[in-house]
PASEDREN-543219 format. One record per residue (C-alpha): residue number from 1; residue in three letters; x, y, z negated. Coordinates in nm, 2 decimals. Last residue first. Layout:
BEGIN
+-----+-----+--------+--------+--------+
!   i !  aa !   east !  north !     up !
+-----+-----+--------+--------+--------+
! NUM ! ALA !      X !      Y !      Z !
...
+-----+-----+--------+--------+--------+
! end
This chain:
BEGIN
+-----+-----+--------+--------+--------+
!   i !  aa !   east !  north !     up !
+-----+-----+--------+--------+--------+
!  83 ! GLU !   2.03 !   7.03 !  -5.11 !
!  82 ! ASP !   1.68 !   7.06 !  -4.98 !
!  81 ! GLY !   1.61 !   6.71 !  -4.84 !
!  80 ! CYS !   1.83 !   6.55 !  -4.56 !
!  79 ! GLU !   1.76 !   6.42 !  -4.21 !
!  78 ! GLU !   2.08 !   6.28 !  -4.05 !
!  77 ! ILE !   2.32 !   6.36 !  -3.77 !
!  76 ! THR !   2.65 !   6.20 !  -3.74 !
!  75 ! TYR !   2.98 !   6.33 !  -3.61 !
!  74 ! SER !   3.30 !   6.23 !  -3.44 !
!  73 ! TYR !   3.63 !   6.42 !  -3.41 !
!  72 ! ASP !   3.99 !   6.38 !  -3.27 !
!  71 ! GLU !   4.28 !   6.62 !  -3.38 !
!  70 ! MET !   4.62 !   6.73 !  -3.26 !
!  69 ! GLU !   4.59 !   6.89 !  -2.92 !
!  68 ! TYR !   4.21 !   6.93 !  -2.95 !
!  67 ! ASN !   4.23 !   7.15 !  -3.26 !
!  66 ! VAL !   3.87 !   7.10 !  -3.37 !
!  65 ! LEU !   3.64 !   7.34 !  -3.56 !
!  64 ! LEU !   3.58 !   7.66 !  -3.37 !
!  63 ! GLU !   3.51 !   7.63 !  -2.99 !
!  62 ! GLN !   3.48 !   7.26 !  -2.91 !
!  61 ! CYS !   3.35 !   7.15 !  -3.26 !
!  60 ! LEU !   3.10 !   7.43 !  -3.29 !
!  59 ! LYS !   2.98 !   7.37 !  -2.93 !
!  58 ! GLU !   2.95 !   7.00 !  -2.99 !
!  57 ! VAL !   2.74 !   7.07 !  -3.31 !
!  56 ! GLN !   2.51 !   7.31 !  -3.13 !
!  55 ! GLU !   2.46 !   7.07 !  -2.83 !
!  54 ! ASN !   2.38 !   6.79 !  -3.06 !
!  53 ! ILE !   2.14 !   7.01 !  -3.26 !
!  52 ! ASN !   1.94 !   7.13 !  -2.97 !
!  51 ! GLU !   1.63 !   7.17 !  -3.19 !
!  50 ! ARG !   1.67 !   6.94 !  -3.50 !
!  49 ! ASN !   1.55 !   7.20 !  -3.75 !
!  48 ! ALA !   1.68 !   7.43 !  -4.03 !
!  47 ! PHE !   2.04 !   7.32 !  -3.98 !
!  46 ! THR !   2.30 !   7.20 !  -4.24 !
!  45 ! LEU !   2.66 !   7.16 !  -4.15 !
!  44 ! GLU !   2.90 !   6.93 !  -4.36 !
!  43 ! ILE !   3.26 !   6.93 !  -4.25 !
!  42 ! LEU !   3.47 !   6.63 !  -4.34 !
!  41 ! LYS !   3.84 !   6.65 !  -4.30 !
!  40 ! GLY !   4.11 !   6.38 !  -4.24 !
!  39 ! VAL !   4.39 !   6.22 !  -4.44 !
!  38 ! ARG !   4.56 !   5.91 !  -4.31 !
!  37 ! VAL !   4.70 !   5.63 !  -4.54 !
!  36 ! ASN !   4.89 !   5.32 !  -4.43 !
!  35 ! GLU !   4.96 !   4.97 !  -4.56 !
!  34 ! VAL !   4.76 !   4.95 !  -4.88 !
!  33 ! HIS !   4.83 !   4.59 !  -5.01 !
!  32 ! ASP !   4.84 !   4.65 !  -5.38 !
!  31 ! ILE !   4.70 !   4.90 !  -5.61 !
!  30 ! GLU !   4.90 !   4.94 !  -5.95 !
!  29 ! SER !   5.02 !   5.29 !  -5.85 !
!  28 ! GLY !   5.34 !   5.41 !  -5.71 !
!  27 ! ASN !   5.27 !   5.30 !  -5.36 !
!  26 ! VAL !   4.93 !   5.48 !  -5.39 !
!  25 ! LEU !   5.11 !   5.81 !  -5.48 !
!  24 ! GLU !   5.36 !   5.76 !  -5.20 !
!  23 ! GLN !   5.07 !   5.69 !  -4.95 !
!  22 ! VAL !   4.90 !   6.02 !  -5.07 !
!  21 ! ALA !   5.21 !   6.21 !  -4.98 !
!  20 ! LYS !   5.24 !   6.04 !  -4.64 !
!  19 ! GLY !   4.87 !   6.11 !  -4.57 !
!  18 ! GLN !   4.92 !   6.48 !  -4.65 !
!  17 ! SER !   5.22 !   6.49 !  -4.41 !
!  16 ! ASP !   5.03 !   6.32 !  -4.13 !
!  15 ! LEU !   5.26 !   6.31 !  -3.83 !
!  14 ! VAL !   5.06 !   6.30 !  -3.50 !
!  13 ! GLY !   5.11 !   5.96 !  -3.32 !
!  12 ! LYS !   4.75 !   5.87 !  -3.34 !
!  11 ! LYS !   4.52 !   6.18 !  -3.34 !
!  10 ! LEU !   4.46 !   6.37 !  -3.66 !
!   9 ! LYS !   4.12 !   6.32 !  -3.81 !
!   8 ! ILE !   3.80 !   6.53 !  -3.80 !
!   7 ! TYR !   3.45 !   6.39 !  -3.92 !
!   6 ! VAL !   3.16 !   6.62 !  -3.86 !
!   5 ! ASN !   2.87 !   6.55 !  -4.09 !
!   4 ! ALA !   2.55 !   6.71 !  -3.94 !
!   3 ! LYS !   2.27 !   6.77 !  -4.19 !
!   2 ! ILE !   1.90 !   6.84 !  -4.08 !
!   1 ! MET !   1.65 !   7.01 !  -4.29 !
+-----+-----+--------+--------+--------+
! end
C-alpha cells in the first residue's frame, strides 16, 4: 500500500484563530520561547498502488481538500504496511 500525507496550512497573513488559542495555552504553561503557533491539517490517504498517485493526490487537493484563497499545501508519498 502507498500512503500520501497531505499537509494543509493557512497562508501567511490569514488569521489563525486556533493557533491564537493554542498560543494562549502555551503562554500560560511553563514552556518558554515559543513566539508563534499556527495550526494546520494532516490528511492521510492510502492507495492500493503507486499508479498515477501524484496526479490523483494533486486532483484531490485541487478539487476537494484545499481552499486556495486561504490555504497552502504540500504532500509526501511513502510505502506503508497494512495499517
